[in-house]
mmCIF file of the C-alpha atoms, coordinates in Angstrom:
data_MODEL
# 
_entry.id   MODEL 
# 
loop_
_atom_site.group_PDB 
_atom_site.id 
_atom_site.type_symbol 
_atom_site.label_atom_id 
_atom_site.label_alt_id 
_atom_site.label_comp_id 
_atom_site.label_asym_id 
_atom_site.label_entity_id 
_atom_site.label_seq_id 
_atom_site.pdbx_PDB_ins_code 
_atom_site.Cartn_x 
_atom_site.Cartn_y 
_atom_site.Cartn_z 
_atom_site.occupancy 
_atom_site.B_iso_or_equiv 
_atom_site.pdbx_formal_charge 
_atom_site.auth_seq_id 
_atom_site.auth_comp_id 
_atom_site.auth_asym_id 
_atom_site.auth_atom_id 
_atom_site.pdbx_PDB_model_num 
ATOM 1   C CA . UNK A 1 1   ? 0.000  0.000   0.000   1.00 0.00 ? 1   UNK A CA 1 
ATOM 2   C CA . UNK A 1 2   ? 3.049  2.238   -0.196  1.00 0.00 ? 2   UNK A CA 1 
ATOM 3   C CA . UNK A 1 3   ? 3.244  2.929   3.540   1.00 0.00 ? 3   UNK A CA 1 
ATOM 4   C CA . UNK A 1 4   ? 7.026  2.608   3.475   1.00 0.00 ? 4   UNK A CA 1 
ATOM 5   C CA . UNK A 1 5   ? 7.122  5.636   1.155   1.00 0.00 ? 5   UNK A CA 1 
ATOM 6   C CA . UNK A 1 6   ? 6.789  9.016   2.969   1.00 0.00 ? 6   UNK A CA 1 
ATOM 7   C CA . UNK A 1 7   ? 5.071  10.598  -0.038  1.00 0.00 ? 7   UNK A CA 1 
ATOM 8   C CA . UNK A 1 8   ? 2.489  7.782   -0.121  1.00 0.00 ? 8   UNK A CA 1 
ATOM 9   C CA . UNK A 1 9   ? 1.846  8.230   3.611   1.00 0.00 ? 9   UNK A CA 1 
ATOM 10  C CA . UNK A 1 10  ? 1.183  11.945  3.065   1.00 0.00 ? 10  UNK A CA 1 
ATOM 11  C CA . UNK A 1 11  ? -1.291 11.095  0.312   1.00 0.00 ? 11  UNK A CA 1 
ATOM 12  C CA . UNK A 1 12  ? -3.144 8.687   2.633   1.00 0.00 ? 12  UNK A CA 1 
ATOM 13  C CA . UNK A 1 13  ? -3.167 11.314  5.401   1.00 0.00 ? 13  UNK A CA 1 
ATOM 14  C CA . UNK A 1 14  ? -4.726 13.858  3.062   1.00 0.00 ? 14  UNK A CA 1 
ATOM 15  C CA . UNK A 1 15  ? -7.234 11.306  1.769   1.00 0.00 ? 15  UNK A CA 1 
ATOM 16  C CA . UNK A 1 16  ? -8.300 9.908   5.154   1.00 0.00 ? 16  UNK A CA 1 
ATOM 17  C CA . UNK A 1 17  ? -7.860 13.116  7.170   1.00 0.00 ? 17  UNK A CA 1 
ATOM 18  C CA . UNK A 1 18  ? -9.076 12.526  10.755  1.00 0.00 ? 18  UNK A CA 1 
ATOM 19  C CA . UNK A 1 19  ? -9.623 8.824   10.132  1.00 0.00 ? 19  UNK A CA 1 
ATOM 20  C CA . UNK A 1 20  ? -5.980 8.198   9.251   1.00 0.00 ? 20  UNK A CA 1 
ATOM 21  C CA . UNK A 1 21  ? -4.825 6.984   12.717  1.00 0.00 ? 21  UNK A CA 1 
ATOM 22  C CA . UNK A 1 22  ? -7.816 4.689   13.223  1.00 0.00 ? 22  UNK A CA 1 
ATOM 23  C CA . UNK A 1 23  ? -7.505 3.297   9.683   1.00 0.00 ? 23  UNK A CA 1 
ATOM 24  C CA . UNK A 1 24  ? -3.761 2.774   10.092  1.00 0.00 ? 24  UNK A CA 1 
ATOM 25  C CA . UNK A 1 25  ? -4.353 0.816   13.323  1.00 0.00 ? 25  UNK A CA 1 
ATOM 26  C CA . UNK A 1 26  ? -6.933 -1.305  11.547  1.00 0.00 ? 26  UNK A CA 1 
ATOM 27  C CA . UNK A 1 27  ? -4.530 -1.997  8.692   1.00 0.00 ? 27  UNK A CA 1 
ATOM 28  C CA . UNK A 1 28  ? -1.904 -3.022  11.230  1.00 0.00 ? 28  UNK A CA 1 
ATOM 29  C CA . UNK A 1 29  ? -4.362 -5.469  12.802  1.00 0.00 ? 29  UNK A CA 1 
ATOM 30  C CA . UNK A 1 30  ? -5.086 -6.931  9.349   1.00 0.00 ? 30  UNK A CA 1 
ATOM 31  C CA . UNK A 1 31  ? -1.343 -7.254  8.725   1.00 0.00 ? 31  UNK A CA 1 
ATOM 32  C CA . UNK A 1 32  ? -0.760 -9.025  12.050  1.00 0.00 ? 32  UNK A CA 1 
ATOM 33  C CA . UNK A 1 33  ? -3.674 -11.381 11.376  1.00 0.00 ? 33  UNK A CA 1 
ATOM 34  C CA . UNK A 1 34  ? -2.308 -12.162 7.909   1.00 0.00 ? 34  UNK A CA 1 
ATOM 35  C CA . UNK A 1 35  ? 1.160  -12.858 9.314   1.00 0.00 ? 35  UNK A CA 1 
ATOM 36  C CA . UNK A 1 36  ? -0.313 -15.179 11.937  1.00 0.00 ? 36  UNK A CA 1 
ATOM 37  C CA . UNK A 1 37  ? -2.322 -17.066 9.312   1.00 0.00 ? 37  UNK A CA 1 
ATOM 38  C CA . UNK A 1 38  ? 0.747  -17.443 7.082   1.00 0.00 ? 38  UNK A CA 1 
ATOM 39  C CA . UNK A 1 39  ? 2.826  -18.732 10.003  1.00 0.00 ? 39  UNK A CA 1 
ATOM 40  C CA . UNK A 1 40  ? 0.051  -21.131 11.008  1.00 0.00 ? 40  UNK A CA 1 
ATOM 41  C CA . UNK A 1 41  ? -0.148 -22.427 7.436   1.00 0.00 ? 41  UNK A CA 1 
ATOM 42  C CA . UNK A 1 42  ? 3.620  -23.018 7.271   1.00 0.00 ? 42  UNK A CA 1 
ATOM 43  C CA . UNK A 1 43  ? 3.642  -24.780 10.661  1.00 0.00 ? 43  UNK A CA 1 
ATOM 44  C CA . UNK A 1 44  ? 0.661  -26.921 9.683   1.00 0.00 ? 44  UNK A CA 1 
ATOM 45  C CA . UNK A 1 45  ? 2.463  -28.091 6.535   1.00 0.00 ? 45  UNK A CA 1 
ATOM 46  C CA . UNK A 1 46  ? 5.588  -28.933 8.546   1.00 0.00 ? 46  UNK A CA 1 
ATOM 47  C CA . UNK A 1 47  ? 3.543  -30.857 11.123  1.00 0.00 ? 47  UNK A CA 1 
ATOM 48  C CA . UNK A 1 48  ? 1.815  -32.756 8.302   1.00 0.00 ? 48  UNK A CA 1 
ATOM 49  C CA . UNK A 1 49  ? 5.215  -33.675 6.826   1.00 0.00 ? 49  UNK A CA 1 
ATOM 50  C CA . UNK A 1 50  ? 6.437  -34.852 10.228  1.00 0.00 ? 50  UNK A CA 1 
ATOM 51  C CA . UNK A 1 51  ? 3.322  -36.958 10.829  1.00 0.00 ? 51  UNK A CA 1 
ATOM 52  C CA . UNK A 1 52  ? 3.703  -38.513 7.370   1.00 0.00 ? 52  UNK A CA 1 
ATOM 53  C CA . UNK A 1 53  ? 7.324  -39.411 8.113   1.00 0.00 ? 53  UNK A CA 1 
ATOM 54  C CA . UNK A 1 54  ? 6.516  -40.815 11.563  1.00 0.00 ? 54  UNK A CA 1 
ATOM 55  C CA . UNK A 1 55  ? 3.674  -42.919 10.129  1.00 0.00 ? 55  UNK A CA 1 
ATOM 56  C CA . UNK A 1 56  ? 6.089  -44.300 7.559   1.00 0.00 ? 56  UNK A CA 1 
ATOM 57  C CA . UNK A 1 57  ? 8.568  -45.277 10.276  1.00 0.00 ? 57  UNK A CA 1 
ATOM 58  C CA . UNK A 1 58  ? 5.794  -46.824 12.368  1.00 0.00 ? 58  UNK A CA 1 
ATOM 59  C CA . UNK A 1 59  ? 4.515  -49.192 9.647   1.00 0.00 ? 59  UNK A CA 1 
ATOM 60  C CA . UNK A 1 60  ? 6.942  -51.945 10.579  1.00 0.00 ? 60  UNK A CA 1 
ATOM 61  C CA . UNK A 1 61  ? 4.266  -54.624 9.999   1.00 0.00 ? 61  UNK A CA 1 
ATOM 62  C CA . UNK A 1 62  ? 3.863  -53.627 6.356   1.00 0.00 ? 62  UNK A CA 1 
ATOM 63  C CA . UNK A 1 63  ? 7.404  -54.370 5.258   1.00 0.00 ? 63  UNK A CA 1 
ATOM 64  C CA . UNK A 1 64  ? 7.026  -56.081 1.897   1.00 0.00 ? 64  UNK A CA 1 
ATOM 65  C CA . UNK A 1 65  ? 8.688  -55.440 -1.417  1.00 0.00 ? 65  UNK A CA 1 
ATOM 66  C CA . UNK A 1 66  ? 6.935  -52.712 -3.372  1.00 0.00 ? 66  UNK A CA 1 
ATOM 67  C CA . UNK A 1 67  ? 7.564  -50.268 -6.205  1.00 0.00 ? 67  UNK A CA 1 
ATOM 68  C CA . UNK A 1 68  ? 8.421  -46.841 -4.756  1.00 0.00 ? 68  UNK A CA 1 
ATOM 69  C CA . UNK A 1 69  ? 10.055 -43.559 -5.660  1.00 0.00 ? 69  UNK A CA 1 
ATOM 70  C CA . UNK A 1 70  ? 13.383 -43.713 -3.823  1.00 0.00 ? 70  UNK A CA 1 
ATOM 71  C CA . UNK A 1 71  ? 13.368 -39.922 -3.518  1.00 0.00 ? 71  UNK A CA 1 
ATOM 72  C CA . UNK A 1 72  ? 10.191 -39.970 -1.402  1.00 0.00 ? 72  UNK A CA 1 
ATOM 73  C CA . UNK A 1 73  ? 11.904 -42.135 1.221   1.00 0.00 ? 73  UNK A CA 1 
ATOM 74  C CA . UNK A 1 74  ? 14.941 -39.856 1.264   1.00 0.00 ? 74  UNK A CA 1 
ATOM 75  C CA . UNK A 1 75  ? 12.735 -36.770 1.599   1.00 0.00 ? 75  UNK A CA 1 
ATOM 76  C CA . UNK A 1 76  ? 10.800 -38.346 4.494   1.00 0.00 ? 76  UNK A CA 1 
ATOM 77  C CA . UNK A 1 77  ? 14.113 -38.971 6.240   1.00 0.00 ? 77  UNK A CA 1 
ATOM 78  C CA . UNK A 1 78  ? 15.320 -35.409 5.671   1.00 0.00 ? 78  UNK A CA 1 
ATOM 79  C CA . UNK A 1 79  ? 12.127 -34.100 7.298   1.00 0.00 ? 79  UNK A CA 1 
ATOM 80  C CA . UNK A 1 80  ? 13.074 -35.975 10.476  1.00 0.00 ? 80  UNK A CA 1 
ATOM 81  C CA . UNK A 1 81  ? 16.350 -34.000 10.618  1.00 0.00 ? 81  UNK A CA 1 
ATOM 82  C CA . UNK A 1 82  ? 14.843 -30.653 9.591   1.00 0.00 ? 82  UNK A CA 1 
ATOM 83  C CA . UNK A 1 83  ? 15.978 -28.705 12.668  1.00 0.00 ? 83  UNK A CA 1 
ATOM 84  C CA . UNK A 1 84  ? 19.583 -29.879 12.323  1.00 0.00 ? 84  UNK A CA 1 
ATOM 85  C CA . UNK A 1 85  ? 19.724 -29.535 8.556   1.00 0.00 ? 85  UNK A CA 1 
ATOM 86  C CA . UNK A 1 86  ? 18.564 -25.913 8.530   1.00 0.00 ? 86  UNK A CA 1 
ATOM 87  C CA . UNK A 1 87  ? 21.789 -24.969 10.337  1.00 0.00 ? 87  UNK A CA 1 
ATOM 88  C CA . UNK A 1 88  ? 23.996 -26.284 7.521   1.00 0.00 ? 88  UNK A CA 1 
ATOM 89  C CA . UNK A 1 89  ? 24.084 -26.264 3.724   1.00 0.00 ? 89  UNK A CA 1 
ATOM 90  C CA . UNK A 1 90  ? 22.018 -29.101 2.246   1.00 0.00 ? 90  UNK A CA 1 
ATOM 91  C CA . UNK A 1 91  ? 22.340 -29.829 -1.477  1.00 0.00 ? 91  UNK A CA 1 
ATOM 92  C CA . UNK A 1 92  ? 19.933 -32.250 -3.160  1.00 0.00 ? 92  UNK A CA 1 
ATOM 93  C CA . UNK A 1 93  ? 21.075 -33.424 -6.586  1.00 0.00 ? 93  UNK A CA 1 
ATOM 94  C CA . UNK A 1 94  ? 18.455 -35.928 -7.703  1.00 0.00 ? 94  UNK A CA 1 
ATOM 95  C CA . UNK A 1 95  ? 18.679 -37.825 -10.965 1.00 0.00 ? 95  UNK A CA 1 
ATOM 96  C CA . UNK A 1 96  ? 15.844 -39.036 -13.178 1.00 0.00 ? 96  UNK A CA 1 
ATOM 97  C CA . UNK A 1 97  ? 15.030 -42.436 -11.661 1.00 0.00 ? 97  UNK A CA 1 
ATOM 98  C CA . UNK A 1 98  ? 12.145 -44.796 -12.200 1.00 0.00 ? 98  UNK A CA 1 
ATOM 99  C CA . UNK A 1 99  ? 10.494 -46.542 -9.210  1.00 0.00 ? 99  UNK A CA 1 
ATOM 100 C CA . UNK A 1 100 ? 12.618 -49.163 -7.473  1.00 0.00 ? 100 UNK A CA 1 
ATOM 101 C CA . UNK A 1 101 ? 11.377 -52.446 -6.014  1.00 0.00 ? 101 UNK A CA 1 
ATOM 102 C CA . UNK A 1 102 ? 12.434 -52.474 -2.370  1.00 0.00 ? 102 UNK A CA 1 
ATOM 103 C CA . UNK A 1 103 ? 11.442 -52.517 1.285   1.00 0.00 ? 103 UNK A CA 1 
ATOM 104 C CA . UNK A 1 104 ? 11.053 -48.744 1.801   1.00 0.00 ? 104 UNK A CA 1 
ATOM 105 C CA . UNK A 1 105 ? 10.904 -48.735 5.611   1.00 0.00 ? 105 UNK A CA 1 
ATOM 106 C CA . UNK A 1 106 ? 14.081 -50.795 5.882   1.00 0.00 ? 106 UNK A CA 1 
ATOM 107 C CA . UNK A 1 107 ? 15.852 -48.460 3.465   1.00 0.00 ? 107 UNK A CA 1 
ATOM 108 C CA . UNK A 1 108 ? 14.774 -45.452 5.513   1.00 0.00 ? 108 UNK A CA 1 
ATOM 109 C CA . UNK A 1 109 ? 16.844 -46.906 8.344   1.00 0.00 ? 109 UNK A CA 1 
ATOM 110 C CA . UNK A 1 110 ? 19.796 -46.722 5.957   1.00 0.00 ? 110 UNK A CA 1 
ATOM 111 C CA . UNK A 1 111 ? 19.134 -43.103 4.973   1.00 0.00 ? 111 UNK A CA 1 
ATOM 112 C CA . UNK A 1 112 ? 18.636 -42.199 8.653   1.00 0.00 ? 112 UNK A CA 1 
ATOM 113 C CA . UNK A 1 113 ? 22.009 -43.677 9.607   1.00 0.00 ? 113 UNK A CA 1 
ATOM 114 C CA . UNK A 1 114 ? 23.838 -41.988 6.746   1.00 0.00 ? 114 UNK A CA 1 
ATOM 115 C CA . UNK A 1 115 ? 22.329 -38.539 7.365   1.00 0.00 ? 115 UNK A CA 1 
ATOM 116 C CA . UNK A 1 116 ? 22.871 -38.838 11.123  1.00 0.00 ? 116 UNK A CA 1 
ATOM 117 C CA . UNK A 1 117 ? 26.539 -39.785 10.666  1.00 0.00 ? 117 UNK A CA 1 
ATOM 118 C CA . UNK A 1 118 ? 27.071 -36.932 8.203   1.00 0.00 ? 118 UNK A CA 1 
ATOM 119 C CA . UNK A 1 119 ? 25.562 -34.414 10.631  1.00 0.00 ? 119 UNK A CA 1 
ATOM 120 C CA . UNK A 1 120 ? 27.820 -35.673 13.415  1.00 0.00 ? 120 UNK A CA 1 
ATOM 121 C CA . UNK A 1 121 ? 30.895 -35.266 11.209  1.00 0.00 ? 121 UNK A CA 1 
ATOM 122 C CA . UNK A 1 122 ? 30.451 -31.631 10.177  1.00 0.00 ? 122 UNK A CA 1 
ATOM 123 C CA . UNK A 1 123 ? 30.771 -28.301 11.924  1.00 0.00 ? 123 UNK A CA 1 
ATOM 124 C CA . UNK A 1 124 ? 28.916 -24.999 11.735  1.00 0.00 ? 124 UNK A CA 1 
ATOM 125 C CA . UNK A 1 125 ? 30.015 -24.408 8.136   1.00 0.00 ? 125 UNK A CA 1 
ATOM 126 C CA . UNK A 1 126 ? 29.101 -27.943 7.147   1.00 0.00 ? 126 UNK A CA 1 
ATOM 127 C CA . UNK A 1 127 ? 27.651 -29.128 3.878   1.00 0.00 ? 127 UNK A CA 1 
ATOM 128 C CA . UNK A 1 128 ? 25.833 -32.336 3.036   1.00 0.00 ? 128 UNK A CA 1 
ATOM 129 C CA . UNK A 1 129 ? 25.192 -33.378 -0.565  1.00 0.00 ? 129 UNK A CA 1 
ATOM 130 C CA . UNK A 1 130 ? 22.578 -36.041 -1.278  1.00 0.00 ? 130 UNK A CA 1 
ATOM 131 C CA . UNK A 1 131 ? 22.928 -37.277 -4.848  1.00 0.00 ? 131 UNK A CA 1 
ATOM 132 C CA . UNK A 1 132 ? 21.088 -39.939 -6.855  1.00 0.00 ? 132 UNK A CA 1 
ATOM 133 C CA . UNK A 1 133 ? 21.895 -41.327 -10.280 1.00 0.00 ? 133 UNK A CA 1 
ATOM 134 C CA . UNK A 1 134 ? 21.063 -44.313 -12.450 1.00 0.00 ? 134 UNK A CA 1 
ATOM 135 C CA . UNK A 1 135 ? 23.944 -46.733 -12.890 1.00 0.00 ? 135 UNK A CA 1 
ATOM 136 C CA . UNK A 1 136 ? 24.810 -50.319 -13.818 1.00 0.00 ? 136 UNK A CA 1 
ATOM 137 C CA . UNK A 1 137 ? 25.599 -52.794 -11.052 1.00 0.00 ? 137 UNK A CA 1 
ATOM 138 C CA . UNK A 1 138 ? 26.613 -56.385 -11.741 1.00 0.00 ? 138 UNK A CA 1 
ATOM 139 C CA . UNK A 1 139 ? 25.304 -56.109 -15.301 1.00 0.00 ? 139 UNK A CA 1 
ATOM 140 C CA . UNK A 1 140 ? 21.900 -54.866 -14.122 1.00 0.00 ? 140 UNK A CA 1 
ATOM 141 C CA . UNK A 1 141 ? 20.361 -51.403 -14.107 1.00 0.00 ? 141 UNK A CA 1 
ATOM 142 C CA . UNK A 1 142 ? 20.509 -49.887 -10.649 1.00 0.00 ? 142 UNK A CA 1 
ATOM 143 C CA . UNK A 1 143 ? 20.387 -46.660 -8.671  1.00 0.00 ? 143 UNK A CA 1 
ATOM 144 C CA . UNK A 1 144 ? 23.277 -45.048 -6.817  1.00 0.00 ? 144 UNK A CA 1 
ATOM 145 C CA . UNK A 1 145 ? 22.565 -42.917 -3.761  1.00 0.00 ? 145 UNK A CA 1 
ATOM 146 C CA . UNK A 1 146 ? 25.412 -40.992 -2.149  1.00 0.00 ? 146 UNK A CA 1 
ATOM 147 C CA . UNK A 1 147 ? 25.559 -38.883 1.005   1.00 0.00 ? 147 UNK A CA 1 
ATOM 148 C CA . UNK A 1 148 ? 28.661 -36.705 1.096   1.00 0.00 ? 148 UNK A CA 1 
ATOM 149 C CA . UNK A 1 149 ? 29.765 -34.388 3.899   1.00 0.00 ? 149 UNK A CA 1 
ATOM 150 C CA . UNK A 1 150 ? 32.684 -31.978 4.202   1.00 0.00 ? 150 UNK A CA 1 
ATOM 151 C CA . UNK A 1 151 ? 33.525 -33.123 7.716   1.00 0.00 ? 151 UNK A CA 1 
ATOM 152 C CA . UNK A 1 152 ? 36.608 -34.557 9.337   1.00 0.00 ? 152 UNK A CA 1 
ATOM 153 C CA . UNK A 1 153 ? 36.797 -37.640 7.141   1.00 0.00 ? 153 UNK A CA 1 
ATOM 154 C CA . UNK A 1 154 ? 37.687 -41.221 8.062   1.00 0.00 ? 154 UNK A CA 1 
ATOM 155 C CA . UNK A 1 155 ? 41.340 -42.229 8.449   1.00 0.00 ? 155 UNK A CA 1 
ATOM 156 C CA . UNK A 1 156 ? 42.479 -44.892 5.992   1.00 0.00 ? 156 UNK A CA 1 
ATOM 157 C CA . UNK A 1 157 ? 43.504 -47.132 8.898   1.00 0.00 ? 157 UNK A CA 1 
ATOM 158 C CA . UNK A 1 158 ? 39.901 -47.589 10.095  1.00 0.00 ? 158 UNK A CA 1 
ATOM 159 C CA . UNK A 1 159 ? 37.920 -47.536 6.830   1.00 0.00 ? 159 UNK A CA 1 
ATOM 160 C CA . UNK A 1 160 ? 37.715 -51.337 6.813   1.00 0.00 ? 160 UNK A CA 1 
ATOM 161 C CA . UNK A 1 161 ? 36.245 -51.316 10.339  1.00 0.00 ? 161 UNK A CA 1 
ATOM 162 C CA . UNK A 1 162 ? 33.328 -48.895 9.986   1.00 0.00 ? 162 UNK A CA 1 
ATOM 163 C CA . UNK A 1 163 ? 30.846 -51.568 8.854   1.00 0.00 ? 163 UNK A CA 1 
ATOM 164 C CA . UNK A 1 164 ? 31.750 -53.906 11.711  1.00 0.00 ? 164 UNK A CA 1 
ATOM 165 C CA . UNK A 1 165 ? 29.249 -54.470 14.513  1.00 0.00 ? 165 UNK A CA 1 
ATOM 166 C CA . UNK A 1 166 ? 29.903 -52.413 17.669  1.00 0.00 ? 166 UNK A CA 1 
ATOM 167 C CA . UNK A 1 167 ? 32.360 -50.089 15.906  1.00 0.00 ? 167 UNK A CA 1 
ATOM 168 C CA . UNK A 1 168 ? 31.425 -46.395 15.953  1.00 0.00 ? 168 UNK A CA 1 
ATOM 169 C CA . UNK A 1 169 ? 32.931 -43.343 14.297  1.00 0.00 ? 169 UNK A CA 1 
ATOM 170 C CA . UNK A 1 170 ? 30.961 -40.925 16.517  1.00 0.00 ? 170 UNK A CA 1 
ATOM 171 C CA . UNK A 1 171 ? 33.019 -38.090 17.928  1.00 0.00 ? 171 UNK A CA 1 
ATOM 172 C CA . UNK A 1 172 ? 33.380 -37.711 21.686  1.00 0.00 ? 172 UNK A CA 1 
ATOM 173 C CA . UNK A 1 173 ? 30.125 -36.411 23.114  1.00 0.00 ? 173 UNK A CA 1 
ATOM 174 C CA . UNK A 1 174 ? 28.008 -37.961 20.347  1.00 0.00 ? 174 UNK A CA 1 
ATOM 175 C CA . UNK A 1 175 ? 26.066 -41.049 21.314  1.00 0.00 ? 175 UNK A CA 1 
ATOM 176 C CA . UNK A 1 176 ? 26.440 -44.103 19.086  1.00 0.00 ? 176 UNK A CA 1 
ATOM 177 C CA . UNK A 1 177 ? 25.920 -47.836 19.549  1.00 0.00 ? 177 UNK A CA 1 
ATOM 178 C CA . UNK A 1 178 ? 28.115 -48.890 16.662  1.00 0.00 ? 178 UNK A CA 1 
ATOM 179 C CA . UNK A 1 179 ? 25.313 -50.791 14.901  1.00 0.00 ? 179 UNK A CA 1 
ATOM 180 C CA . UNK A 1 180 ? 24.112 -48.197 12.365  1.00 0.00 ? 180 UNK A CA 1 
ATOM 181 C CA . UNK A 1 181 ? 26.454 -48.935 9.471   1.00 0.00 ? 181 UNK A CA 1 
ATOM 182 C CA . UNK A 1 182 ? 26.492 -52.658 10.224  1.00 0.00 ? 182 UNK A CA 1 
ATOM 183 C CA . UNK A 1 183 ? 22.691 -52.821 10.002  1.00 0.00 ? 183 UNK A CA 1 
ATOM 184 C CA . UNK A 1 184 ? 22.735 -50.545 6.948   1.00 0.00 ? 184 UNK A CA 1 
ATOM 185 C CA . UNK A 1 185 ? 25.091 -52.906 5.120   1.00 0.00 ? 185 UNK A CA 1 
ATOM 186 C CA . UNK A 1 186 ? 22.890 -55.869 6.020   1.00 0.00 ? 186 UNK A CA 1 
ATOM 187 C CA . UNK A 1 187 ? 19.768 -54.120 4.671   1.00 0.00 ? 187 UNK A CA 1 
ATOM 188 C CA . UNK A 1 188 ? 21.488 -53.038 1.457   1.00 0.00 ? 188 UNK A CA 1 
ATOM 189 C CA . UNK A 1 189 ? 22.906 -56.518 0.848   1.00 0.00 ? 189 UNK A CA 1 
ATOM 190 C CA . UNK A 1 190 ? 19.447 -58.028 1.431   1.00 0.00 ? 190 UNK A CA 1 
ATOM 191 C CA . UNK A 1 191 ? 18.347 -55.887 -1.502  1.00 0.00 ? 191 UNK A CA 1 
ATOM 192 C CA . UNK A 1 192 ? 21.135 -57.337 -3.635  1.00 0.00 ? 192 UNK A CA 1 
ATOM 193 C CA . UNK A 1 193 ? 23.082 -54.089 -3.426  1.00 0.00 ? 193 UNK A CA 1 
ATOM 194 C CA . UNK A 1 194 ? 26.295 -52.735 -1.973  1.00 0.00 ? 194 UNK A CA 1 
ATOM 195 C CA . UNK A 1 195 ? 27.343 -49.938 0.391   1.00 0.00 ? 195 UNK A CA 1 
ATOM 196 C CA . UNK A 1 196 ? 30.798 -48.407 0.160   1.00 0.00 ? 196 UNK A CA 1 
ATOM 197 C CA . UNK A 1 197 ? 32.720 -45.439 1.517   1.00 0.00 ? 197 UNK A CA 1 
ATOM 198 C CA . UNK A 1 198 ? 35.075 -42.900 0.006   1.00 0.00 ? 198 UNK A CA 1 
ATOM 199 C CA . UNK A 1 199 ? 36.841 -40.497 2.350   1.00 0.00 ? 199 UNK A CA 1 
ATOM 200 C CA . UNK A 1 200 ? 39.803 -38.194 2.790   1.00 0.00 ? 200 UNK A CA 1 
ATOM 201 C CA . UNK A 1 201 ? 40.941 -37.178 6.262   1.00 0.00 ? 201 UNK A CA 1 
ATOM 202 C CA . UNK A 1 202 ? 40.095 -33.570 6.993   1.00 0.00 ? 202 UNK A CA 1 
ATOM 203 C CA . UNK A 1 203 ? 38.202 -33.146 3.717   1.00 0.00 ? 203 UNK A CA 1 
ATOM 204 C CA . UNK A 1 204 ? 35.128 -35.308 3.156   1.00 0.00 ? 204 UNK A CA 1 
ATOM 205 C CA . UNK A 1 205 ? 33.304 -38.595 3.601   1.00 0.00 ? 205 UNK A CA 1 
ATOM 206 C CA . UNK A 1 206 ? 30.975 -40.026 0.969   1.00 0.00 ? 206 UNK A CA 1 
ATOM 207 C CA . UNK A 1 207 ? 28.773 -43.026 1.678   1.00 0.00 ? 207 UNK A CA 1 
ATOM 208 C CA . UNK A 1 208 ? 27.606 -44.695 -1.523  1.00 0.00 ? 208 UNK A CA 1 
ATOM 209 C CA . UNK A 1 209 ? 24.656 -47.083 -1.726  1.00 0.00 ? 209 UNK A CA 1 
ATOM 210 C CA . UNK A 1 210 ? 24.022 -49.025 -4.941  1.00 0.00 ? 210 UNK A CA 1 
ATOM 211 C CA . UNK A 1 211 ? 20.704 -50.842 -5.349  1.00 0.00 ? 211 UNK A CA 1 
ATOM 212 C CA . UNK A 1 212 ? 19.375 -52.817 -8.341  1.00 0.00 ? 212 UNK A CA 1 
ATOM 213 C CA . UNK A 1 213 ? 15.965 -51.699 -9.578  1.00 0.00 ? 213 UNK A CA 1 
ATOM 214 C CA . UNK A 1 214 ? 14.613 -55.219 -9.025  1.00 0.00 ? 214 UNK A CA 1 
ATOM 215 C CA . UNK A 1 215 ? 16.513 -57.168 -6.365  1.00 0.00 ? 215 UNK A CA 1 
ATOM 216 C CA . UNK A 1 216 ? 16.977 -60.914 -6.397  1.00 0.00 ? 216 UNK A CA 1 
ATOM 217 C CA . UNK A 1 217 ? 14.660 -61.792 -3.524  1.00 0.00 ? 217 UNK A CA 1 
ATOM 218 C CA . UNK A 1 218 ? 16.462 -63.297 -0.551  1.00 0.00 ? 218 UNK A CA 1 
ATOM 219 C CA . UNK A 1 219 ? 14.444 -65.695 1.662   1.00 0.00 ? 219 UNK A CA 1 
ATOM 220 C CA . UNK A 1 220 ? 14.632 -63.260 4.596   1.00 0.00 ? 220 UNK A CA 1 
ATOM 221 C CA . UNK A 1 221 ? 13.154 -60.361 2.631   1.00 0.00 ? 221 UNK A CA 1 
ATOM 222 C CA . UNK A 1 222 ? 9.577  -61.559 2.206   1.00 0.00 ? 222 UNK A CA 1 
ATOM 223 C CA . UNK A 1 223 ? 9.299  -64.274 4.806   1.00 0.00 ? 223 UNK A CA 1 
# 
């Protein structure tokens, strides 16, 4: 309405005369109400996203192979870390992928572990890059999902240990049971895929998950 412009304010004062103060107060009330409604709308959408993600995590009894958009599972996981991720730089570089046949809830445990580890590894100026691409794995079409951080990196001497049970790379003061990457590898291998790590001390760590579009069904995957 031009109220930030002194000339526009003068025009309104001349037009409204004695009613200017009362009208201005009313406009301010409208503005405050509009701001509240906008904030409520944003919060409602965030709550809806959180509920959707929590419902997905809770459906442990519905874990069968199904065709899903792998990006939806990743996005649901990112919502769970929204408060932590807004403090750092998050880059999403998604490729053009068709639906993948998988156990989506199990895979969300993988994405949760990878994002959590990346957040623990970076500082205030941290960056996490989540990237997806189509690839070929063991002569079959597959998808490659990578989570890369610019944190402290993993020393070469312990790279071979990070997927072992009860081994944790958590920094001092960060709670970890040492089962995250071990369970993640088990889930990925159940899908006929592979999880690997690339890292340079003091520079970056990149966790790379490769999954075939249609896994060879292991007996433990569908009971």
